[in-house]
C-alpha angles and dihedrals in degrees: 000000000000123000123221123199129164134291108238128167092351097309141089107258128191117232118256099204095084089227124118139177129199122250111217136210097227093207094059100025088228127126112254100180144005117239119208112219113226122235129221087261089058090052090049090055089052091049091048091052091047092049091051095047104037102074093057091044091051089050091052108102116254094246091060092046088051091053090061089059092046089058092041092055089051090052092048090054092046093051097037097118094044092049093046094051091046090050093048093049091061102030101035099225119132119273092246090051089049090053088055089051090054096043094052088055092044089056090060088051087053090050093054091052081082091061094122088065096037093056096051111126132206131268133196118190116205097011086160137348103323090340128130124188130198140167129215133188117229130184122264091231112234120019132183135206128202110196136188132237099248097073106024093167106030102048096045089052091046086059108034099040097064093034093055095039088056090057102263131130112236134208115198123203104188128186115288089225099069109014102147100084094051088052090050091049090055090051091051092049089056089048088051090059104267112150118247114267096031096093118028133167118215110186115205149114134250091316090065093043090055091045091053092050092048099043111108094207094059107086104181136029130196119193138181122184142085121346097246091053092041090055090048094048092047093049094046095045097047093044086061093049097258125140109243140187113183126180123197142176133328144204104192120198130202115203114208112199122206091251094052123118096255095198089055091044094049093050090048091051092050094052096039096041102043105024112116087010089288091293095135128106087220096047116128105239099163126055115195113193113188112228131011094263091054091047094050092048092047093051090051090056096041101050099065091041092052092045090051096054112123116222121194149130120294089257089067104088091196096056118116092203140351138218127311118256104263144005089250091055090051092051092049092051093048090046091056091048089054090048090052091055091048091051092054106261116143113243100209095172114035117198098165095108097048113138125181110222110234091013100066092143093050123110097248122154121193121232115272129194124189126195130191094029116167130208094250094062122102091229087062098041099044130065102244095187093201142091094292124121121191123203115206114184119224123200095208144006090261091053090050092048090051093061100067089031093060099037116105092233124071108179108119140347137176138200125201114203144124091222113099093194092055092047093049093047091048094050091049098047108034112095096222129121100226124032132188125201106200085339114107100199106035097191106159120236119255096269092058123061126258123217146115136229135237114016092348092077139032119193137040101262128062135213127281124348120061093328092062092058090051092047096051095045138053124222119239118189121201124198112193135186125172125216097263090064098045120102119218119251135046121289118213103177125086107280115248128185102238 
């Protein structure tokens, strides 16, 4: 069995805590590696290496920093199959889905190749008598990212690409459940020409998270995970004067209007609801058909599609989705399905008894579809994070709009309709961060920013796009006047530019 440590100062480094956890293959349920959990001393070594390397990296001109990402993108493409299979072996998602995970991260790396333009400041000539004024963006220094299991390639790249392109050093604390791809990404960044100490991976558990939050040399923290932990990380980081962006849970709705193309809507729900076994923060987990006729017709289309979904290990190229990440995740999902039945929802497709022949110990969950769900049920209120789709029937457009409006989460939402007025009204009024119109998973492209509202997001600036450049830099404004424009004598009144 292989052993995984951390990647500190450009080298693989064994953990010094003496504590380890197994890394599982979710399809077999068997441990595939042993992960050494880093200690606070390990984090300190990473911080020391970052502190030593960061000033020279920040002083490297933006074009040269961009060239590292040009080479890194080339390496990602060259190693795509290897990375995807490695990702799938620890996460469980299909190889094609893993490639999508990698590509969505790669696109952010492509975006930051434009960092020379993105870092341009502002200049005002003649702001006052003989006075010029300009602003510049400078790196924070050392940043850290704490990332979840469900996107072990994409989300780390969403964080470290803009942070490093802006001139920062970056310490990544990935999920303990699938740590191999983040380690491989760090290796490839070194191969692309990144100096040692600028990107480091410190594998650990809550002890390392707390150490990151408490460390005085780490100036900014980015986090993705559950809402309770996001709220905790944000509170702890900001109380210590750190900049923080923390993204939490989601309960994404898809409104289906009576005029929608129901075949298109049903296909969208299948892909968005069951892809990656529902383990996506942008997964659609609630379908909201407007009107009984729409609901009845939608259920008729959904049932055979859900029943036909093929579940299998990542090695099965025909599988629609694979296992969930852990045995505990499987038990939680099945427990919520049972709770939904107890609360009175109608389980029209029952996947509770699914067993994968030859993979009986794997963490597979069969596809489940609920109808007649109501807003007071736990399966509606909680993020299930599994292959479970709930249908909640709305009597009118206003009733449908009220559901995502009143839910505590505000990550993503979609509306399917042929009516431009309805779509425009919906996009304007719904208090959600990312909205799709006839698009089921409205994840913005790399040059726009990603982030939810309400209890899905904590902090003022979102991930990737323009917000990421603002988050990983600080603005410095310089007001200059040269001797020929300076009057003699002291001035005691508040300066004004007249």
